[in-house]
C-alpha positions in Angstrom: -19.2 -3.3 23.2 -20.8 -1.6 20.2 -22.5 -4.1 17.9 -21.9 -3.8 14.1 -23.7 -5.4 11.2 -20.5 -6.0 9.2 -16.8 -6.5 10.1 -13.7 -6.0 7.9 -11.2 -8.3 9.4 -7.5 -8.3 8.5 -5.7 -11.8 8.5 -2.0 -12.7 8.8 0.2 -12.0 5.8 2.3 -14.9 6.6 2.8 -15.6 10.3 -0.5 -17.1 11.8 0.5 -15.7 15.2 -0.2 -12.2 14.0 -3.8 -12.5 14.0 -5.4 -10.5 16.9 -7.7 -12.0 19.5 -10.4 -9.6 18.6 -10.3 -10.8 15.0 -10.7 -14.3 16.3 -13.6 -13.4 18.6 -15.2 -11.6 15.5 -14.8 -14.5 13.2 -16.3 -16.6 15.8 -19.3 -14.6 16.6 -20.6 -13.5 13.1 -23.0 -15.8 11.2 -21.2 -15.8 7.8 -17.8 -14.8 6.4 -17.4 -13.6 2.9 -13.9 -14.6 1.6 -11.8 -14.5 -1.5 -10.5 -18.1 -1.6 -12.6 -20.5 0.7 -9.7 -23.0 0.6 -7.2 -20.5 2.0 -9.6 -19.1 4.5 -10.8 -22.6 5.7 -7.3 -23.4 6.7 -7.1 -20.3 8.8 -10.4 -21.0 10.5 -9.4 -24.7 11.1 -6.2 -23.5 12.9 -8.2 -21.4 15.2 -11.0 -23.7 15.4 -13.6 -21.5 13.9 -16.6 -23.0 12.5 -18.4 -20.0 10.9 -19.9 -20.6 7.5 -18.1 -19.0 4.6 -19.3 -17.6 1.3 -17.2 -16.7 -1.8 -16.5 -13.2 -2.5 -13.8 -12.3 -5.0 -13.2 -9.9 -7.8 -14.9 -12.0 -10.5 -18.2 -12.3 -8.6 -18.3 -9.3 -6.2 -21.0 -7.3 -8.1 -23.2 -10.3 -8.0 -22.5 -11.3 -4.4 -23.4 -7.8 -3.2 -27.2 -8.7 -3.4 -26.4 -11.8 -1.4 -24.6 -10.1 1.3 -27.5 -7.6 1.6 -30.0 -10.4 1.7 -28.1 -12.1 4.5 -27.7 -8.9 6.5 -31.4 -8.0 6.0 -32.4 -11.3 7.7 -30.7 -10.1 10.9 -27.4 -11.9 10.5 -24.0 -10.5 10.9 -21.1 -10.7 8.6 -17.5 -10.3 8.4 -15.1 -10.0 5.1 -11.6 -11.3 4.8 -9.2 -11.5 2.1 -6.6 -14.2 1.5 -4.0 -12.3 3.7 -3.7 -9.0 5.1 -6.3 -6.1 5.3 -9.2 -6.2 2.8 -9.6 -3.5 0.2 -5.8 -3.2 -0.1 -5.7 -4.4 -3.6 -8.2 -6.8 -2.9 -12.2 -6.7 -3.6 -14.6 -5.1 -1.1 -14.9 -1.4 -1.9 -18.1 -2.1 -4.2 -19.6 -4.1 -1.2 -18.7 -1.5 1.4 -20.4 1.3 -0.7 -23.5 -0.7 -0.9 -23.5 -1.4 2.8 -23.1 2.3 3.6 -26.0 3.2 1.1 -28.2 0.7 2.9 -27.4 2.2 6.3 -25.7 -0.9 7.7 -23.3 -0.5 10.6 -19.7 -1.3 9.3 -16.5 -1.3 11.2 -12.8 -2.3 10.3 -10.4 -4.1 12.7 -6.7 -3.1 12.9 -4.3 -5.9 12.1 -1.8 -7.3 9.5 -1.0 -5.1 6.5 1.9 -5.7 4.1 2.4 -1.9 3.3 2.6 -0.9 7.1 4.8 -3.8 7.9 7.1 -2.9 5.1 7.4 0.7 5.7 8.0 0.3 9.5 11.5 -1.2 8.7 12.5 1.1 6.0 14.7 4.2 6.5 13.3 7.2 4.5 13.8 10.9 4.5 10.0 11.7 4.7 6.7 10.1 6.2 5.0 11.0 2.9 4.5 8.2 0.3 2.1 7.3 -2.5 0.7 3.6 -2.6 0.2 2.8 -6.2 -1.3 -0.8 -5.5 0.1 -3.2 -8.3 1.9 -1.1 -11.1 0.5 -1.0 -14.5 1.7 -3.5 -17.0 3.1 -1.5 -19.8 6.5 0.2 -19.6 5.2 3.6 -20.8 2.6 3.7 -17.9 5.3 2.6 -15.4 7.5 5.5 -16.6 4.7 7.9 -16.4 3.9 7.0 -12.9 7.7 7.2 -11.9 8.0 10.6 -13.2 4.6 11.8 -11.7 5.8 10.7 -8.2 9.6 11.2 -8.6 9.8 13.5 -5.6 7.6 11.3 -3.5 8.4 7.8 -2.0 6.6 5.5 -4.4 5.3 2.4 -2.7 3.9 -0.7 -4.9 3.0 -4.3 -4.9 4.9 -6.6 -7.5 4.8 -10.3 -8.4 8.0 -12.4 -8.3 8.1 -13.0 -12.1 7.7 -9.3 -13.0 9.9 -7.8 -10.3 13.2 -7.8 -12.3 11.4 -6.3 -15.4 10.1 -3.4 -13.3 13.4 -2.8 -11.7 15.1 -2.5 -15.2 12.4 0.1 -16.0 13.2 2.0 -12.8 16.9 1.8 -13.6 16.2 3.1 -17.2 14.3 5.9 -15.7 17.1 6.8 -13.3 20.2 4.7 -12.7 20.6 6.5 -9.4 17.3 5.6 -7.9 17.2 3.9 -4.4 14.9 1.2 -4.1 13.8 -1.0 -1.1 12.3 -4.3 -1.7 10.6 -6.7 1.0 9.4 -10.3 0.4 8.1 -13.2 2.4 7.2 -10.6 5.2 6.7 -12.3 8.7 7.7 -15.5 7.2 10.8 -17.7 7.7 12.7 -16.3 4.7 11.8 -12.6 5.2 14.1 -10.3 3.2 14.2 -6.5 3.2 16.9 -4.7 1.2 17.7 -1.2 0.3 20.2 -0.1 -2.3 20.6 1.6 -5.4 18.4 0.1 -8.3 21.4 -1.5 -10.1 22.6 -3.6 -7.1 19.0 -4.7 -6.3 18.8 -6.0 -9.7 22.1 -7.8 -9.5 21.1 -9.2 -6.0 17.9 -10.8 -7.4 19.3 -12.2 -10.5 21.7 -14.2 -8.0 18.8 -15.1 -5.7 15.5 -16.8 -6.8 12.4 -14.6 -6.3 9.5 -16.3 -4.3 6.7 -14.9 -2.3 4.7 -11.7 -2.1 6.6 -8.6 -2.8 6.3 -4.9 -1.5 8.8 -2.3 -2.9 9.4 1.4 -2.6 11.3 3.7 -5.1 12.7 6.5 -2.7 11.9 10.1 -3.5 14.3 11.7 -5.7 16.3 15.0 -5.0 15.6 18.6 -6.4 19.0 18.6 -8.2 19.0 19.6 -12.0 15.2 19.6 -12.3 15.1 22.3 -9.9 16.0 24.8 -12.5 12.5 24.8 -13.9 10.9 26.1 -10.6 13.6 28.5 -9.5 11.7 31.5 -11.1 8.6 30.6 -9.1 10.5 30.1 -6.0 12.2 33.5 -6.3 8.9 35.1 -7.0 7.5 33.6 -3.7 10.7 34.6 -1.8 10.3 38.1 -3.0 6.6 38.3 -1.9 7.8 37.4 1.7 6.7 33.8 1.8 8.6 31.6 4.4 10.5 28.6 3.4 7.8 26.3 4.7 5.1 28.3 2.9 7.1 28.0 -0.5 7.7 24.3 -0.1 3.8 23.7 0.4 2.9 25.8 -2.6 5.6 24.4 -4.9 4.7 20.9 -3.8 0.9 21.4 -4.4 1.6 22.8 -7.9 4.3 20.4 -9.2 3.6 17.3 -7.1 7.1 17.5 -5.4 7.8 16.3 -2.1 7.6 19.4 0.1 10.3 18.3 2.4 12.7 18.1 -0.6 11.7 21.7 -1.6 12.1 22.9 2.0 15.7 21.2 2.1 16.7 22.9 -1.1 15.6 26.2 0.3 17.6 25.8 3.5 20.6 24.8 1.3 20.3 27.7 -1.0 19.9 30.1 1.9 23.2 28.8 3.4 24.8 29.4 0.0 23.5 32.9 0.0 25.3 33.7 3.2 
């Protein structure tokens, strides 16, 4: 098996049984584990009888800790990086460190494992495989609305906190009351819940049911209804030039940040109307 200097190791997002055997083996074999919250990580290590030393590495000290990590690796020791839950670098610290490791020619690898986005999307019915992951949404209503409009023709996936979800859903509803939203909370845990409905119904549901736990959500891609009018001229020009529906959907998608499958569907429907 190939040896690496540094391992990025996913940890369970709720159910401890979701950790892989390889992750356990790596965490046992390295000399030091860099982790967000040592108390959280220690509970995981204790459960699997892993006695590896830990050092703190979180968003408030990551710049300072890069030098410490480089010092440890330069001494010939091996390290791993974990977050409190899930895959490191997904809305968790680590990108600054990985960049430094690459610059210093250390061999870095990432293990596959638990990830809230993949776990969520794998059980959500959607028209397209394409999606944009926004991480945690910005705090201001104006910024959220700008993001929703920028990606209104693409599935927009994001993390949200329980205390902000309802206000975020209200903003989504304000932007378009016809929006379809999926929300997943407590994934892999006993009280896991994943629902898909119009945004208004989702709001009413969570007004009646207390919100707890980590949340992943998705605003489903919109359709090319009335907004299509602003692209009809460009679409017709491309049609006259002899471009196929597939090529037109790719071009319009690239120029206007629209889901290409939605454009393609629109072209097929208008072709049928023409007949």
